[in-house]
C-alpha positions, 0 to 999 in steps of 0.5 A: 400490333408490332414494334413499328405500329407501336413506335411510329410516333416516337419522335413527333410528340409535343409537351405543350408546355414549352419546347425548351425542355429536353424531350426524353425520347432520345435518352429513353430509346438509347436505353433499349440499345444499351439493353440489347447487350446486357438486358436483351429480354427487356430490350425486346419488350421495350421495342414494342413501346413508343416513347412520347413527351406529355404535358406536366398537367397530364402526368407528373412523372411517367406512365404507360397504357400498354401502347406507349410510354409517356414521360413528363419531360421536366421530370424526366430531365431530373433523373439520373441514369440509374433511375431513368433506366430503372423507371423505363424497365419498370414501365415495360414490365408493367405492360408484360404483367398487364398492369395497364388494365384498370385496378380490379379493387377498391383502393387503387393506390394500394393496388398500384403499390402492390403492382410496383412491388411485383415489378420491382422484384422482377427487376431485381431478379433481372439484375437491375440496379434499384434506386433508393426511392423504389417501392419494395416490401421485403416481407412480401417477396414471393407473395402473389399480387393480391396477397401483397395488396391485402398485406398492405391494408395493415402496413403502418407506413403505407403513407410513406411510400411513393411510386416513381410512376403513375398508372394510366387509370390514375393519370389525367391524360385522357383526351390529350392530343399527345396520345389520342387515337384508337381507343384501347382494346384491353383484350387485344392489348393483353393478348399482345403482351401475353404473346410477346412475353411468351416469345421472351420466355422461348428466346431467353429461358435457361440463359443468363438473361432470364433465370428459372426464377423469372420463368416461375413468375411468368409461367402462371400468367401466360 
């Protein structure tokens, strides 16, 4: 499952809700070209994913199922460059962490926030600029994903937190023609991302592109 396989529909999607809105494919793919010089690890991983427009009725913002990134073009057009690039990288690293798999807990919203926190800590370590509305719990930096999830159970301000993205198991796009195709094989998809993540570690470990701190986060996973 290589980049060409995953990206082969990048320029051929339709929103189904009016074609006058600028589709996100070009700008989001441009991010990958920019990252090749200053975020090559993220660029390498991002190339595994197609970028597709998807109707607002299916996804309010953006999501990923591990095969592609699906963006509501109306929402995408409202983003400034920093927020777009951060959200793009955020979705890429969700794939690396395997967060496209169904939530293994009862409270899926709290799990999503814990996943968002985990990825945003990664992006901070990589040097990405974080938009003000991003999910981050400073008291939980360094905690495991399940520990963050448990900590959030007693967070008094949990209702004030809003994710920029949507998890695939929260989205209403199942059966949508924009992404309909071969059913997801979670085992194979997880193995694919583990393999790509190991490649990134082998390529960029001990370089300025992938700090030892990042490697310590990734090593227990792969």
